[in-house]
ChimeraX commands (.cxc) that place a marker at each C-alpha (Angstrom):
marker #1 position 0.00,0.00,0.00 radius 0.5
marker #1 position 1.29,3.43,-0.92 radius 0.5
marker #1 position 1.24,6.11,1.72 radius 0.5
marker #1 position -1.07,9.03,0.87 radius 0.5
marker #1 position 1.86,11.28,1.67 radius 0.5
marker #1 position 3.58,10.22,-1.55 radius 0.5
marker #1 position 0.66,10.94,-3.86 radius 0.5
marker #1 position 1.61,13.79,-6.21 radius 0.5
marker #1 position -1.06,16.19,-5.00 radius 0.5
marker #1 position -0.22,15.56,-1.34 radius 0.5
marker #1 position 3.52,16.10,-1.56 radius 0.5
marker #1 position 3.04,19.15,-3.79 radius 0.5
marker #1 position 0.69,20.66,-1.18 radius 0.5
marker #1 position 3.26,19.95,1.54 radius 0.5
marker #1 position 5.99,21.56,-0.56 radius 0.5
marker #1 position 3.83,24.69,-1.01 radius 0.5
marker #1 position 3.08,24.87,2.72 radius 0.5
marker #1 position 6.77,24.61,3.61 radius 0.5
marker #1 position 7.75,27.19,0.99 radius 0.5
marker #1 position 5.09,29.64,2.16 radius 0.5
marker #1 position 5.99,29.06,5.81 radius 0.5
marker #1 position 9.70,29.73,5.25 radius 0.5
marker #1 position 9.04,32.72,3.00 radius 0.5
marker #1 position 6.79,34.17,5.70 radius 0.5
marker #1 position 9.60,34.00,8.28 radius 0.5
marker #1 position 12.13,36.26,6.62 radius 0.5
marker #1 position 13.55,37.44,9.93 radius 0.5
marker #1 position 14.82,34.12,11.32 radius 0.5
marker #1 position 18.45,34.97,10.46 radius 0.5
marker #1 position 20.38,37.91,11.78 radius 0.5
marker #1 position 22.79,39.92,9.67 radius 0.5
marker #1 position 25.65,38.05,11.32 radius 0.5
marker #1 position 24.24,34.58,10.57 radius 0.5
marker #1 position 22.73,35.21,7.13 radius 0.5
marker #1 position 25.92,34.01,5.41 radius 0.5
marker #1 position 26.07,30.73,7.30 radius 0.5
marker #1 position 24.50,27.72,5.58 radius 0.5
marker #1 position 24.49,25.89,8.90 radius 0.5
marker #1 position 22.61,28.72,10.63 radius 0.5
marker #1 position 20.15,28.86,7.73 radius 0.5
marker #1 position 19.61,25.09,7.88 radius 0.5
marker #1 position 19.14,25.13,11.65 radius 0.5
marker #1 position 16.67,28.01,11.36 radius 0.5
marker #1 position 14.66,26.31,8.62 radius 0.5
marker #1 position 14.63,23.05,10.59 radius 0.5
marker #1 position 13.30,24.88,13.64 radius 0.5
marker #1 position 10.55,26.59,11.64 radius 0.5
marker #1 position 9.44,23.29,10.12 radius 0.5
marker #1 position 9.56,21.46,13.47 radius 0.5
marker #1 position 7.36,24.10,15.11 radius 0.5
marker #1 position 4.70,23.71,12.40 radius 0.5
marker #1 position 5.16,20.05,11.45 radius 0.5
marker #1 position 1.67,18.85,12.39 radius 0.5
marker #1 position 0.01,21.75,10.54 radius 0.5
marker #1 position 2.13,21.12,7.47 radius 0.5
marker #1 position 0.96,17.51,7.22 radius 0.5
marker #1 position -2.75,18.20,7.74 radius 0.5
marker #1 position -4.59,17.62,4.49 radius 0.5
marker #1 position -6.51,20.61,3.17 radius 0.5
marker #1 position -10.27,20.30,3.62 radius 0.5
marker link #1:1,2 radius 0.2
marker link #1:2,3 radius 0.2
marker link #1:3,4 radius 0.2
marker link #1:4,5 radius 0.2
marker link #1:5,6 radius 0.2
marker link #1:6,7 radius 0.2
marker link #1:7,8 radius 0.2
marker link #1:8,9 radius 0.2
marker link #1:9,10 radius 0.2
marker link #1:10,11 radius 0.2
marker link #1:11,12 radius 0.2
marker link #1:12,13 radius 0.2
marker link #1:13,14 radius 0.2
marker link #1:14,15 radius 0.2
marker link #1:15,16 radius 0.2
marker link #1:16,17 radius 0.2
marker link #1:17,18 radius 0.2
marker link #1:18,19 radius 0.2
marker link #1:19,20 radius 0.2
marker link #1:20,21 radius 0.2
marker link #1:21,22 radius 0.2
marker link #1:22,23 radius 0.2
marker link #1:23,24 radius 0.2
marker link #1:24,25 radius 0.2
marker link #1:25,26 radius 0.2
marker link #1:26,27 radius 0.2
marker link #1:27,28 radius 0.2
marker link #1:28,29 radius 0.2
marker link #1:29,30 radius 0.2
marker link #1:30,31 radius 0.2
marker link #1:31,32 radius 0.2
marker link #1:32,33 radius 0.2
marker link #1:33,34 radius 0.2
marker link #1:34,35 radius 0.2
marker link #1:35,36 radius 0.2
marker link #1:36,37 radius 0.2
marker link #1:37,38 radius 0.2
marker link #1:38,39 radius 0.2
marker link #1:39,40 radius 0.2
marker link #1:40,41 radius 0.2
marker link #1:41,42 radius 0.2
marker link #1:42,43 radius 0.2
marker link #1:43,44 radius 0.2
marker link #1:44,45 radius 0.2
marker link #1:45,46 radius 0.2
marker link #1:46,47 radius 0.2
marker link #1:47,48 radius 0.2
marker link #1:48,49 radius 0.2
marker link #1:49,50 radius 0.2
marker link #1:50,51 radius 0.2
marker link #1:51,52 radius 0.2
marker link #1:52,53 radius 0.2
marker link #1:53,54 radius 0.2
marker link #1:54,55 radius 0.2
marker link #1:55,56 radius 0.2
marker link #1:56,57 radius 0.2
marker link #1:57,58 radius 0.2
marker link #1:58,59 radius 0.2
marker link #1:59,60 radius 0.2
view
């Protein structure tokens, strides 16, 4: 059985939610950390973790 998470429409919706979430949090890096890929990755991970359940909820 294939997980509904891997159906094209589902993963595309999740991708959009993550993109919109990250784009809406433009201030998660300071001027000092903006050049650090590790700081960016840690910041993005934190944003996704905080909203993980909402990201995976199917649209009604």
